[in-house]
N, C-alpha and C positions, 0 to 999 in steps of 0.2 A: 239489480239483478247481478251484475258483475261488479266486483269490488276493484277499485283502482289500486295498483301497487303502491305501498307506502315507501317513500324514499327515506334514505338514511338521514338526510337533513331534517325532515319532518320529525322523525323519531328523536333526534338530538334536541330539537326545539321543545318537544313535549317533555323530555327528561329535564331539560334546563328549567322549564316552568315549574315542574313538580318539585325540584330541589329548591327553587326560590320560594315557593309557597310553604314548604316544610320549614325552611329557615325562618321565614317571617312568623309562622305559627310558634316556633320554638322561642323566638325572641319575645313574643307577646306573653307566652306562658311564664317565662323567667321574670319578665317585668311585673306581671301580676303577683307572682310569689314574693318578689322583693318588696312590692308595695304593702302586701299583707304583713310581712315580717316587720317592716318599719313602723306601720301603724299599731301593731300589737305590742311594741316596746313601751313599757310603763314610763311615763314622763315625770311623775311626782315622787318616785322612789328616792330615798337617800342615795347620794352618789359618792360620798366620802365616809370612810370609817372613822369612828371616834370623834365625831364632829358635834359641836353644841349648837343648838338653834334657839329661836325665840322661845321664851319661857324658862330656859335654863339660866341659873344665876350668873354663870360665867359669861354667857352670851349677852345678856341684858346689861351687865355691868361694863362690858368692853365695847359694845356696839357704838357708842358715842365717840369712841377713840379711833374708829376706822372711818376715814373719810372717803366718799365717792363723789367725784366731780365729773359730771357729764361734759365731754368735750365736743362730740359731734354725733349726729344721727344720720346714717347713710342708707339709701335704698339701692339694692342690687337686683334689678329686674333680670329675668332669664328669658330664653327664647320661646317658652310656652305660655307666656303671659302672666306667670306668677312672680313673686318677689321675695327676697330675703332682706330683712331689716337688720342693720348692725348699729349697736350703741357703743360708741367708743368713750371710755372714761379713764379717769386717773384715780387709782386706789392708794390711799395713804394710811400708814400705821402711825398714829399719833400717841399711842400708848406706850407702856413699858414692857410688854410681852412680845415674844417672837411668834409670828403666825406661820405655821407649817402647812396650813390648808385654809382655803377661802372658797366658799360657794357663793356665787352671785346668781340672782334670778332676774331675767329680763321679762318685762310684761308689755304686751300690746293691748292698749286700752281703746275701746270703741267710742263712738260719739255719744252713746248712752251711758258712758262711764262704767261699762261692764268689761270684764276681762275677755279678750278674744283668744289670745294664745300666750303661753309663757315658755321660756327656755332657760335651762340651767347652764352656767359656765363655771369652770374650775380654773381660774387663773393660776392658782397655786394648788396642786403640784403640776398640772398639765402644761400651762403656759410658761411657768417658771419653776424650775426644780428646786432652787434654793429658797429658804424661807424669807419672809418679809420682816426685816428687823425693825425695831423701834426707830422712828424718824425717816424710814425709807418710803419711797413712792414708786409706783410702777403703772404703766399703761395697761389697760384691760379692754376686753371687747366681749360683748354678748351678741350672738346672732339668733334671730327669731325668724323662722320660716312662716310666711303668711299662709293661712288656709286658702284653699282653691278659690273660693268665691269672695274673698276679701280684697278690696282695692284700696289704693292709697288714700282716697277721699273718705273712706269709712273708718280711718284710724285717727283718733284724737291725739294720742300721745304714746310715746315709748318711754318706759321708765326702767331703771335698774336699781335693785335693792340688795342688801346684804342678807343672805339666807343662812349661812352657817360658817363657823370658825373652828379651826383646830389649832391648839397651842402646843 
């Protein structure tokens, strides 16, 4: 019948709660948009210009002269229960040509020998701006983000392969 007078303190608390809820909703919307943008990014598209890949005569002839020696495989877990896998390797140019671009592909293989996930790394030119000359060696790394429902015991192996070369 009679309404109680609303104090200024009560009004301030209601305003604070409303601002908090609006902030939380805004963060959730931006997170959802970010997730959609990341997932829509094509993974298999070429990432270097003027690169030769498997099937090209230059690539097939020079592939054996580029050595990849895996040094370590590291798991980087995060706070939400997912993990990023890193393959550290040594890349060697045992041929006679200067490499101005190198594409590596890291693959996560499941227990059924099927591909779970793959990721592309560009050690040259992104990791190292100067070319890899004949006889030179450099350390490289490929990072693969595990899909949400994949755990470490579901992964059989992590491999790194040469995907493309630019001379």
